[in-house]
C-alpha positions as CSV (number, residue, x, y, z in Angstrom):
1,M,114.5,146.1,127.7
2,L,117.5,144.3,129.1
3,K,115.4,141.4,130.6
4,Y,113.7,141.0,127.1
5,K,117.1,140.6,125.3
6,S,118.2,138.2,127.9
7,D,115.0,136.0,127.7
8,Y,115.4,136.2,123.8
9,S,118.9,135.0,124.0
10,I,118.1,132.1,126.3
11,G,115.1,131.1,124.1
12,S,117.3,131.2,120.9
13,C,119.9,128.9,122.8
14,E,116.9,126.4,123.6
15,M,115.7,126.5,120.1
16,M,119.1,126.0,118.6
17,F,119.8,123.2,121.1
18,K,116.6,121.4,120.1
19,R,117.5,121.5,116.5
20,M,120.5,119.7,117.0
21,Q,120.8,116.0,116.6
22,L,120.1,113.8,119.7
23,K,123.6,112.5,119.6
24,T,125.0,116.0,119.3
25,R,122.9,117.2,122.3
26,L,124.1,114.4,124.4
27,Y,127.8,115.0,123.4
28,L,127.5,118.8,124.1
29,T,126.0,118.2,127.5
30,L,128.5,115.5,128.5
31,G,131.5,117.6,127.0
32,G,130.3,120.6,129.1
33,L,130.2,118.7,132.3
34,I,133.7,117.2,131.6
35,F,135.0,120.7,130.8
36,L,133.8,122.1,134.1
37,V,135.1,119.0,135.9
38,F,138.5,119.6,134.2
39,I,138.5,123.2,135.2
40,I,137.6,122.6,139.0
41,G,140.1,119.7,139.0
42,E,142.9,121.9,137.6
43,W,142.0,124.8,140.2
44,S,142.0,122.3,143.1
45,L,145.6,121.1,142.1
46,W,146.7,124.7,142.0
47,Q,145.2,125.4,145.2
48,S,146.9,122.3,146.7
49,A,150.2,123.4,145.3
50,Q,149.9,126.9,146.9
51,I,148.9,125.3,150.3
52,N,152.0,123.0,150.0
53,K,154.2,125.7,149.3
54,R,152.9,127.8,152.2
55,V,153.4,124.9,154.5
56,D,156.8,124.2,153.4
57,N,157.6,128.0,153.8
58,I,156.2,127.8,157.4
59,Y,158.1,124.6,158.1
60,T,161.4,126.1,157.1
61,Q,160.8,129.1,159.6
62,E,160.2,126.7,162.3
63,V,163.4,126.4,164.6
64,I,162.9,124.5,167.5
65,P,159.9,122.1,167.5
66,L,158.2,121.7,171.0
67,E,159.3,118.1,171.0
68,N,163.0,119.1,170.8
69,I,162.6,121.6,173.4
70,S,161.2,118.9,175.6
71,H,164.3,116.7,174.8
72,L,166.6,119.5,175.8
73,K,164.6,120.0,179.2
74,G,164.7,116.4,179.8
75,A,168.5,116.2,179.4
76,L,168.9,119.3,181.7
77,Y,166.8,117.9,184.5
78,R,168.8,114.5,184.2
79,I,172.1,116.3,184.6
80,R,170.6,118.3,187.7
81,D,169.4,115.1,189.1
82,R,172.9,113.2,188.8
83,S,174.8,116.2,190.0
84,L,172.6,116.2,193.2
85,R,173.4,112.5,193.6
86,L,177.1,113.0,193.2
87,I,177.6,114.8,196.6
88,D,175.9,112.0,198.5
89,T,177.9,109.3,196.9
90,I,180.9,107.9,198.8
91,D,181.8,105.1,196.3
92,S,184.0,105.9,193.5
93,V,182.5,103.4,191.2
94,E,179.0,104.9,191.7
95,V,180.6,108.4,191.2
96,A,182.0,107.3,187.9
97,H,178.6,105.9,186.9
98,H,176.9,109.2,187.6
99,K,179.5,111.1,185.7
100,Q,179.1,108.9,182.7
101,I,175.4,109.6,182.6
102,I,175.9,113.3,183.0
103,A,178.4,113.2,180.1
104,E,175.8,111.4,177.9
105,Q,173.2,114.0,178.6
106,I,175.7,116.8,177.8
107,K,176.5,115.2,174.5
108,R,172.7,114.9,173.6
109,I,172.1,118.6,174.4
110,Y,175.0,119.6,172.1
111,E,173.7,117.3,169.3
112,E,170.2,119.0,169.7
113,L,171.8,122.3,169.5
114,D,173.8,121.3,166.4
115,N,170.6,120.6,164.6
116,Y,169.6,124.3,164.5
117,D,172.8,125.6,163.0
118,N,171.2,126.1,159.5
119,T,167.8,127.3,160.6
120,R,166.5,130.8,160.6
121,L,165.5,132.2,163.9
122,S,163.7,135.3,165.0
123,K,165.6,137.9,167.1
124,E,163.8,136.7,170.3
125,E,164.4,133.0,169.5
126,Q,168.2,133.8,168.8
127,R,168.3,135.7,172.1
128,A,166.7,133.0,174.0
129,L,168.8,130.2,172.5
130,K,172.1,132.2,173.1
131,Q,170.9,132.7,176.8
132,F,170.4,129.0,177.3
133,T,173.7,128.2,175.7
134,T,175.6,130.6,178.0
135,N,173.8,129.5,181.0
136,F,174.1,126.0,180.2
137,Q,178.0,126.4,179.8
138,E,178.2,128.3,182.9
139,Y,176.3,125.4,184.7
140,L,178.5,122.8,183.2
141,S,181.6,124.8,184.4
142,I,180.7,124.8,187.9
143,I,179.9,121.0,187.8
144,K,183.2,120.3,186.1
145,N,185.5,122.8,187.8
146,K,184.0,123.0,191.4
147,I,182.1,119.9,192.2
148,Y,184.0,117.2,190.3
149,P,187.5,118.0,191.8
150,N,186.1,117.9,195.4
151,L,184.1,114.8,195.2
152,L,185.2,112.3,197.9
153,K,187.6,114.9,199.4
154,K,185.2,117.5,201.0
155,S,182.2,116.8,203.0
156,E,178.5,117.1,201.9
157,K,178.1,120.3,203.7
158,E,181.2,121.8,202.1
159,L,179.8,121.2,198.8
160,E,176.2,122.2,199.3
161,P,176.8,126.0,199.0
162,I,178.2,125.6,195.5
163,L,175.5,123.0,194.5
164,Y,172.5,124.9,195.8
165,K,173.6,128.4,195.3
166,E,176.0,128.9,192.3
167,D,175.0,125.8,190.4
168,I,171.1,126.0,190.9
169,F,171.3,129.7,189.7
170,E,172.7,128.8,186.4
171,F,170.4,125.8,186.1
172,R,167.4,127.9,186.6
173,Q,168.6,130.5,184.2
174,A,169.1,127.8,181.3
175,R,165.7,126.5,182.3
176,E,164.0,129.9,181.9
177,A,165.7,130.5,178.6
178,L,164.3,127.2,177.3
179,N,160.8,128.1,178.6
180,E,161.0,131.4,177.0
181,L,162.0,129.6,173.6
182,S,159.0,127.2,174.1
183,E,156.6,130.2,174.4
184,Y,158.0,131.5,171.1
185,Q,157.3,128.3,169.5
186,I,153.6,128.0,170.8
187,Q,152.8,131.5,169.6
188,R,154.3,130.6,166.1
189,A,152.3,127.4,166.1
190,K,149.1,129.4,166.9
191,L,149.8,131.9,164.2
192,R,150.3,129.0,161.6
193,H,147.2,127.3,162.6
194,K,145.3,130.6,162.2
195,H,147.0,131.2,158.9
196,S,146.0,127.5,157.7
197,D,142.3,128.2,158.7
198,E,142.1,131.4,156.7
199,I,143.5,129.5,153.8
200,F,141.1,126.5,154.1
201,N,138.0,128.8,154.4
202,K,138.8,130.8,151.4
203,Q,139.3,127.5,149.3
204,I,135.9,126.1,150.8
205,I,134.1,129.3,149.6
206,I,135.6,129.2,146.2
207,I,134.8,125.6,145.9
208,Q,131.2,126.1,146.8
209,L,130.8,128.9,144.2
210,I,132.3,126.6,141.5
211,I,129.8,123.9,142.5
212,I,126.9,126.1,142.4
213,A,128.0,127.3,139.0
214,I,128.4,123.7,137.7
215,V,124.9,122.8,139.2
216,G,123.3,125.8,137.5
217,F,125.0,124.9,134.2
218,S,124.0,121.3,134.5
219,G,120.5,122.3,135.3
220,F,120.2,124.5,132.2
221,F,121.5,121.9,129.9
222,A,119.5,119.1,131.6
223,K,116.4,121.1,131.2
224,M,116.9,121.6,127.5
225,L,118.0,117.9,127.1
226,M,114.8,116.8,129.0
227,S,112.5,118.9,127.1
228,S,113.9,117.7,123.8
229,I,113.8,113.9,124.8
230,I,111.3,113.3,127.6
231,E,108.3,115.0,126.0
232,P,108.7,112.9,122.6
233,I,109.2,109.7,124.6
234,K,106.0,110.5,126.7
235,Q,104.2,110.9,123.6
236,I,105.4,107.5,122.3
237,N,104.4,106.0,125.6
238,E,100.9,107.4,125.3
239,V,100.7,105.8,121.9
240,L,102.1,102.4,123.0
241,A,99.7,102.4,125.9
242,K,96.8,102.7,123.5
243,I,98.3,99.8,121.4
244,S,98.3,97.7,124.5
245,H,94.7,98.1,124.6
246,E,94.3,97.2,121.0
247,D,93.7,100.8,119.9
248,F,95.6,101.7,116.8
249,S,94.0,105.0,116.0
250,K,96.5,107.3,117.6
251,R,99.8,108.2,115.8
252,I,103.0,109.9,117.1
253,R,103.3,113.5,116.0
254,I,107.1,114.4,116.2
255,T,108.4,116.5,113.2
256,S,112.0,117.0,114.4
257,E,114.7,115.5,112.0
258,D,116.7,113.9,114.9
259,E,116.9,110.3,115.9
260,L,113.5,110.5,117.9
261,G,111.7,112.0,114.8
262,K,113.0,109.2,112.5
263,M,112.0,106.6,115.1
264,S,108.6,108.0,115.3
265,Q,108.1,107.9,111.8
266,M,109.2,104.2,111.9
267,L,106.9,103.6,114.7
268,N,103.9,105.1,112.9
269,N,104.8,102.8,110.0
270,S,104.9,99.8,112.3
271,I,101.7,100.6,114.0
272,S,99.9,100.7,110.7
273,M,101.4,97.2,109.9
274,L,100.5,96.0,113.4
275,Q,97.0,97.1,112.9
276,T,96.6,95.0,110.0
277,T,98.5,92.1,111.4
278,F,96.6,92.2,114.7
279,Y,93.3,92.0,112.7
280,E,94.6,88.9,111.1
281,L,95.8,87.5,114.4
282,S,92.6,88.1,116.0
283,V,90.8,86.0,113.4
284,L,93.4,83.3,113.9
285,V,93.1,83.3,117.5
286,N,89.4,82.5,117.5
287,Y,89.9,79.5,115.0
288,D,91.5,76.1,115.2
289,K,94.5,75.7,112.8
290,L,93.8,72.1,112.0
291,T,90.2,72.3,110.9
292,N,89.7,76.0,110.3
293,L,86.7,75.7,112.7
294,P,85.9,78.1,115.6
295,N,88.0,77.2,118.7
296,R,86.7,76.7,122.4
297,K,87.3,80.5,123.1
298,M,85.0,81.7,120.2
299,F,82.7,78.9,120.8
300,Q,82.2,80.0,124.5
301,E,81.6,83.6,123.3
302,D,79.0,82.5,120.8
303,I,77.3,80.5,123.7
304,E,77.4,83.7,125.9
305,N,75.8,85.9,123.2
306,C,73.3,83.2,122.5
307,I,72.2,83.1,126.2
308,D,71.6,86.9,126.1
309,R,69.5,86.8,122.9
310,C,67.5,83.8,124.2
311,Q,66.9,85.2,127.6
312,K,65.1,88.3,125.7
313,S,63.3,86.3,123.2
314,E,62.7,83.1,125.1
315,D,64.1,81.1,122.0
316,L,65.4,77.7,122.5
317,F,69.1,76.7,121.7
318,A,71.0,73.5,122.1
319,V,74.6,72.6,122.6
320,M,75.9,69.2,121.2
321,F,79.1,67.9,122.7
322,I,81.0,65.4,120.5
323,D,83.9,63.0,121.2
324,V,85.5,60.7,118.8
325,D,85.3,57.2,120.0
326,N,88.7,55.2,120.5
327,F,90.6,58.1,118.9
328,K,93.7,57.2,121.0
329,N,93.9,53.8,119.6
330,I,93.8,55.3,116.1
331,N,96.6,57.7,117.0
332,D,98.6,55.0,118.5
333,T,98.0,52.6,115.6
334,Y,98.4,55.0,112.4
335,G,100.3,57.8,114.0
336,H,99.4,61.5,114.9
337,T,99.5,62.7,111.2
338,T,96.8,60.2,110.3
339,G,94.9,61.2,113.5
340,D,95.0,64.9,112.4
341,K,93.9,64.1,109.0
342,L,90.9,62.0,110.4
343,L,89.8,64.9,112.6
344,G,89.6,67.1,109.6
345,I,87.4,64.7,107.7
346,I,85.2,64.2,110.6
347,A,84.8,67.9,110.9
348,K,83.9,68.2,107.1
349,R,81.3,65.5,107.4
350,M,79.6,66.9,110.5
351,K,79.6,70.4,108.8
352,T,77.5,69.1,105.9
353,H,74.6,68.0,108.2
354,I,74.2,71.4,110.3
355,R,72.3,74.3,109.4
356,S,73.9,77.4,107.9
357,G,73.4,79.5,111.2
358,D,74.7,76.9,113.5
359,T,78.3,76.8,114.8
360,L,80.6,73.9,114.6
361,A,83.6,74.2,116.8
362,R,86.7,72.1,117.7
363,L,87.2,72.4,121.4
364,G,90.5,70.7,121.5
365,G,92.0,67.2,121.0
366,D,89.2,64.9,119.6
367,E,86.4,66.9,121.0
368,F,83.9,69.0,119.0
369,A,80.8,71.2,119.8
370,I,77.9,72.3,117.8
371,L,75.7,75.3,118.9
372,L,72.1,75.2,117.5
373,Q,70.4,78.4,117.6
374,N,66.6,79.3,117.2
375,I,65.4,75.7,117.4
376,K,61.6,75.1,117.3
377,N,61.6,72.1,119.7
378,P,63.9,69.7,121.5
379,T,63.9,67.1,118.7
380,V,65.8,69.0,116.3
381,P,69.2,68.4,117.9
382,G,68.3,64.7,117.9
383,N,67.6,64.6,114.1
384,I,70.9,66.4,113.4
385,A,72.8,64.0,115.7
386,N,71.2,60.9,113.9
387,K,72.4,62.3,110.5
388,I,76.0,63.0,111.8
389,L,76.1,59.5,113.4
390,D,75.0,58.0,110.1
391,A,77.6,59.8,108.3
392,M,80.3,58.6,110.6
393,Q,79.3,54.8,109.7
394,K,81.0,55.1,106.3
395,P,84.7,54.2,106.2
396,I,87.3,56.7,105.9
397,Y,90.3,56.4,103.6
398,I,93.4,58.0,104.6
399,D,96.9,57.1,103.0
400,Q,95.9,53.6,102.0
401,H,94.4,53.0,105.4
402,T,90.6,52.3,105.9
403,I,89.5,53.5,109.2
404,F,86.2,52.9,110.6
405,T,85.3,55.2,113.7
406,S,82.4,56.5,115.5
407,I,81.3,59.3,117.8
408,S,79.4,59.9,121.0
409,I,77.2,62.9,121.3
410,G,75.8,64.6,124.5
411,I,72.9,67.2,123.9
412,Y,71.9,70.0,126.2
413,V,68.8,72.0,125.3
414,S,68.2,75.4,127.1
415,E,65.9,74.4,129.8
416,Y,67.9,76.3,132.5
417,Q,67.9,79.8,131.2
418,N,70.1,81.0,134.1
419,D,73.1,78.5,133.4
420,S,76.5,79.9,132.6
421,R,78.3,78.9,129.4
422,E,80.6,76.9,131.5
423,K,77.8,74.8,133.0
424,I,76.2,74.4,129.7
425,L,79.2,72.9,128.3
426,S,79.7,70.7,131.3
427,Y,76.0,69.6,131.0
428,A,76.6,68.5,127.4
429,D,79.9,66.8,128.4
430,I,78.1,64.8,131.3
431,A,75.4,63.7,128.7
432,M,78.3,62.8,126.2
433,H,80.1,60.6,128.7
434,A,76.7,58.9,129.5
435,A,76.5,58.0,125.7
436,K,80.0,56.7,125.6
437,N,79.6,54.6,128.7
438,S,76.4,53.2,127.5
439,D,77.2,51.8,124.1
440,K,79.2,54.6,122.2
441,A,78.1,55.7,118.5
442,K,75.0,57.3,120.0
443,Y,73.6,60.3,121.4
444,I,72.0,61.2,124.8
445,Y,70.2,64.2,126.0
446,F,71.1,65.7,129.2
447,N,68.2,65.4,131.6
448,K,67.1,66.3,135.2
449,K,68.2,62.9,136.4
450,M,71.8,63.5,135.1
451,H,71.5,67.0,136.7
452,E,70.2,65.6,139.9
453,K,72.9,62.8,139.9
454,L,75.6,65.5,139.5
455,E,74.1,67.5,142.3
456,S,73.9,64.4,144.3
457,E,77.6,63.5,143.6
458,I,78.6,67.1,144.7
459,L,76.5,66.8,147.8
460,L,78.1,63.2,148.5
461,E,81.5,64.7,148.1
462,S,80.8,67.4,150.5
463,R,79.1,65.1,153.1
464,L,82.1,62.8,152.9
465,R,84.5,65.5,153.6
466,D,82.6,66.4,156.6
467,A,82.5,62.6,157.5
468,V,86.3,62.3,157.3
469,K,86.6,65.5,159.5
470,N,84.0,64.4,162.0
471,R,85.3,60.7,162.1
472,E,81.8,59.3,161.1
473,F,83.4,56.2,159.4
474,K,83.1,53.0,161.7
475,I,85.1,49.8,161.6
476,Y,83.2,46.7,161.4
477,F,84.5,43.1,161.5
478,Q,83.2,39.9,159.7
479,P,84.7,36.7,161.2
480,I,86.5,34.1,158.9
481,I,85.7,30.4,160.2
482,E,87.4,27.1,160.1
483,P,84.5,25.2,158.9
484,K,85.3,21.8,160.5
485,T,85.7,23.1,164.1
486,E,83.7,26.3,163.4
487,A,86.7,28.0,165.2
488,L,87.6,31.7,164.6
489,Y,90.3,31.5,161.8
490,G,90.5,35.2,161.4
491,V,88.6,38.4,160.7
492,E,88.1,40.8,157.8
493,T,88.0,44.6,158.4
494,L,85.2,46.5,156.8
495,L,84.2,50.1,156.6
496,R,80.8,51.4,157.3
497,W,79.6,55.1,157.3
498,E,77.2,55.9,160.2
499,R,75.1,58.9,159.1
500,D,72.0,60.2,160.9
501,G,71.4,57.0,162.8
502,E,71.8,55.0,159.5
503,V,74.6,52.7,158.2
504,V,75.5,53.6,154.7
505,S,76.7,50.8,152.5
506,P,80.3,51.0,151.2
507,V,79.0,50.5,147.7
508,K,77.6,54.2,147.9
509,F,80.7,55.9,149.0
510,I,84.0,53.9,148.6
511,A,84.3,54.8,144.9
512,K,83.9,58.5,145.7
513,L,86.4,58.3,148.5
514,E,88.9,56.9,146.1
515,S,88.2,59.3,143.2
516,N,88.9,62.4,145.4
517,G,91.8,60.9,147.4
518,M,90.1,61.0,150.7
519,I,90.4,57.2,151.0
520,L,94.1,57.7,152.2
521,D,93.4,59.4,155.3
522,V,90.4,57.0,156.0
523,T,92.5,54.0,155.5
524,Y,95.4,55.3,157.8
525,T,92.8,55.9,160.6
526,V,91.3,52.2,159.9
527,I,94.7,50.5,160.2
528,E,95.8,52.3,163.4
529,E,92.5,51.5,165.1
530,V,92.9,47.8,164.1
531,F,96.3,47.7,165.5
532,E,95.2,49.3,168.7
533,M,92.5,46.6,169.0
534,I,94.8,43.7,168.2
535,E,97.4,44.8,170.9
536,R,94.8,45.7,173.4
537,R,92.9,42.3,173.0
538,E,96.1,40.4,172.4
539,F,94.4,39.0,169.2
540,K,96.6,36.3,167.6
541,N,94.4,35.4,164.7
542,I,94.5,36.6,161.1
543,V,93.3,40.2,160.3
544,S,92.6,41.2,156.8
545,I,92.5,45.0,155.9
546,N,91.4,46.3,152.6
547,L,93.7,48.6,150.6
548,S,93.0,51.2,147.8
549,I,95.1,51.4,144.8
550,L,96.1,54.9,145.8
551,Q,97.9,53.4,148.8
552,F,100.5,52.1,146.5
553,Y,101.2,55.6,145.1
554,D,101.4,57.1,148.6
555,E,105.0,57.7,149.5
556,N,104.2,57.9,153.2
557,F,102.5,54.5,153.4
558,L,105.6,52.5,154.1
559,V,106.9,55.0,156.6
560,F,103.3,54.9,158.2
561,L,103.7,51.0,158.6
562,K,107.1,51.0,160.1
563,R,106.0,53.6,162.6
564,L,103.0,51.3,163.6
565,L,105.2,48.3,164.1
566,Q,107.4,50.4,166.5
567,K,104.3,51.7,168.2
568,Y,102.8,48.3,168.5
569,P,105.8,45.8,169.2
570,S,103.6,42.9,170.2
571,I,101.9,42.8,166.9
572,N,103.1,39.9,164.5
573,P,103.0,41.4,160.9
574,Q,102.7,37.9,159.7
575,K,99.2,37.9,160.9
576,I,98.2,41.1,158.9
577,Y,96.8,40.6,155.4
578,F,96.3,43.5,153.2
579,E,93.4,42.8,150.9
580,I,93.7,44.1,147.3
581,T,91.5,43.5,144.1
582,E,92.6,42.8,140.5
583,S,91.9,46.5,139.7
584,V,95.3,47.2,141.4
585,F,97.3,45.5,138.7
586,A,95.5,47.6,135.9
587,Q,98.3,50.3,135.9
588,N,101.9,50.7,136.6
589,N,102.7,47.1,137.4
590,D,106.3,47.8,138.1
591,L,105.3,50.3,140.9
592,I,102.8,47.9,142.2
593,F,105.0,45.1,142.3
594,S,108.0,46.9,143.9
595,T,105.7,48.4,146.7
596,M,104.3,45.0,147.4
597,E,107.8,43.6,147.9
598,L,108.6,46.4,150.3
599,I,105.5,45.8,152.4
600,K,106.3,42.0,152.3
601,K,109.8,42.6,153.6
602,L,108.1,44.4,156.7
603,G,106.4,41.0,157.4
604,F,102.9,41.7,156.1
605,K,101.1,39.4,153.6
606,F,98.5,40.0,150.8
607,S,95.1,38.4,150.1
608,L,93.7,38.7,146.4
609,D,89.9,39.6,146.8
610,D,87.1,38.8,144.2
611,F,89.1,35.8,142.6
612,G,87.1,34.4,139.9
613,T,85.5,37.5,138.6
614,G,88.3,39.0,136.5
615,Y,90.4,37.8,133.4
616,S,94.0,37.5,134.5
617,S,93.9,36.2,138.1
618,L,96.1,33.3,137.3
619,S,98.9,35.6,136.2
620,Y,98.5,37.8,139.3
621,I,98.8,35.0,141.6
622,K,102.0,33.7,139.9
623,D,103.8,36.9,139.4
624,Y,102.8,38.8,142.5
625,P,103.5,38.1,146.3
626,I,100.0,36.8,146.9
627,N,99.4,34.7,150.0
628,T,95.6,34.1,150.1
629,I,93.0,34.1,147.2
630,K,89.5,34.9,148.3
631,I,86.7,33.4,146.0
632,D,84.1,35.9,145.3
633,K,80.4,35.5,146.3
634,K,79.3,35.7,142.6
635,F,81.2,32.6,141.9
636,V,79.9,30.8,145.0
637,D,76.2,31.6,143.9
638,N,76.6,29.3,140.9
639,L,77.9,26.1,142.8
640,L,74.3,24.9,143.5
641,D,73.1,24.7,139.9
642,D,76.5,24.4,137.8
643,V,78.5,21.3,138.1
644,K,81.2,23.0,136.1
645,S,81.5,25.6,138.7
646,Q,82.1,22.9,141.3
647,E,84.7,21.2,139.2
648,L,86.3,24.7,138.6
649,L,86.2,25.2,142.4
650,E,88.0,21.9,142.9
651,G,90.6,22.8,140.3
652,I,91.2,26.3,142.1
653,V,91.7,24.6,145.4
654,Y,94.1,22.1,143.9
655,L,96.0,25.0,142.3
656,A,96.2,27.1,145.5
657,K,97.5,23.9,147.3
658,T,100.2,23.4,144.6
659,L,101.2,27.2,145.0
660,H,101.1,27.2,148.8
661,L,98.2,29.6,148.8
662,A,95.3,29.8,151.4
663,I,91.8,30.0,150.2
664,I,88.9,31.8,151.8
665,I,85.3,31.3,150.2
666,E,83.2,34.4,150.6
667,G,79.4,34.6,150.4
668,V,78.4,31.4,152.1
669,E,75.0,32.0,153.3
670,D,73.2,28.6,153.6
671,A,73.8,25.1,154.6
672,A,73.8,23.7,151.0
673,I,76.6,25.9,149.8
674,L,78.5,25.2,153.1
675,K,78.2,21.5,152.3
676,I,79.7,21.8,148.8
677,V,82.6,24.0,149.9
678,T,83.6,22.1,153.0
679,K,84.4,19.0,150.9
680,H,87.6,20.7,150.4
681,K,89.6,20.5,153.7
682,S,91.9,23.5,153.3
683,V,89.3,26.1,152.6
684,K,88.2,28.8,155.2
685,I,84.6,30.3,155.2
686,Q,83.3,33.9,155.4
687,G,79.6,34.6,155.1
688,Y,76.3,35.3,156.5
689,Y,75.9,31.5,157.5
690,F,78.2,32.1,160.4
691,Y,78.4,35.9,161.0
692,K,77.4,39.1,159.2
693,P,79.7,42.1,159.6
694,M,79.4,43.4,163.2
695,P,80.6,46.8,164.8
696,K,83.9,46.6,166.7
697,E,82.3,46.6,170.0
698,E,80.0,43.6,169.2
699,F,83.1,41.8,167.8
700,E,85.2,42.4,171.0
701,G,82.2,41.1,172.9
702,L,82.4,37.8,170.6
703,L,85.9,37.5,171.7
704,D,85.0,37.6,175.4
């Protein structure tokens, strides 16, 4: 019955505690803990005061500390020592010195004894102290009355009985009194230590009991506090976890009227609002804000669903990838606002020419895509593409601007049922780029050839990586000839790929090496091998080495060249020509110019290759540090049948002479061409008429 009442009272306390406001619970718990800390603090201060009082009481009863007794003994022994020395002394000065020391020690003993006049002594201590005083005075009386008067008068043998019988007796008695007093002090110290231990142990026990009480009280309040806070928070976390998984069905069920209850009610209202907002956002996330068309995310999901349906029904579908031609120019000319409006108009025009079940989406920027489902044959996408292309022929009027634009379309029809949505979009994208590269404003179907070409390019890239790793690239040299004497003027370094016993033309792999950046490592290898050959063979003629545009963006290239010049000190950089084409000047002219100047400062020179095939060669040779121009084979091939080409060549030679440039004519393959070009005395010849490109070993044999 008693236990039932106790449990009932505890339960009532818990219920009453939970009904309180959260702030009240926290204040109550914190206040209770502060109160307990205050109580134990006050009790500890009281105990400290009691201990101090007891220690003070013990201290006042301490009469002669052991240290002071030690001082008395020391002084007593010094007096004894000096008195023994007196009877051996025959010098009056030394006698006076010993007497002075004895007097000082006597004074110190009396000073020590005077310090205890106001102390309380036990009977045993009083008796021992009195005994010491009596014996000490007797000891001094013998020294002063019997020894001092007879010094230097009587012999040592006459003073010895007094010193070693009467005097030593009193000395020993005084010493024994001090020893007895010391024993009393030691016993008192032991009692005091024992008493202090008893007080300390009692205090430890009491403090432990109070700490246990505090822990128990704190645990009780903490349990009530946790059950009234943690459980609601746990419920809130469960609901929030559901929200993170886009589940808004669960609500918080807390009915208390405290802060947590009010917060739960507010959260439930917010969840309802969030449920509505999330639905609206989920719609916005899948649509493009500018055109209100489905975006890339939703379009990819539609393709995924379409793939699943078509795999079951074997229906055809098509994806059209659309890109606006020259959109960047429109943006740069009329501004981005006009560009955005243009995209909106293009989207509306395209939408009018697709079927109701098809999907038109904006993938981003000026790229659109159309998903055509349930098509009967592959010609359907082409018909729709023609309609869209025709619609784009009409002018577009935006803010008093008349804009003509066109689009390029790539079409993929679902031949390969196992392709992923990413591959399908990439195939349509490849076809779109084929349309853009062919003539723009047209559409092209993705076909097996494009697929094979794509796979071929992927395979080629993989093989090129292996070739770089396995050092399959070989250096070939084509001599450059002085036509009059047919002497060797110099040599051009060329790159060949020897794979499976065949020599692969650079036309098939150089562009790929540049597109993926592998050309950098290959060029480094070529340059170092050429430098090694030059120094080993002591080659003194001109050597031309082809550079990629990527070399000008490579921060390590200059460091590499400096290192090579240190490694091969016999090489004259004035004999090394780096050969570049006009494509180098197509981008970032400031960087190209500054890099060329830095390379020139190292002593190297530059040749401009393919001269006569571009549009701005004259400005390049004027503005950039070019030392040699190489006339392209395409230009040379016209010399036999075209008088104007011959006259133009004459003008180029004159221009080069005026600008102090050397000229190398490439592609000279027969005597007729040679006869025409050798009319000009300053030109050098490179071509099959004299030498084809040859492996390094064969070229070195030519040098022998």
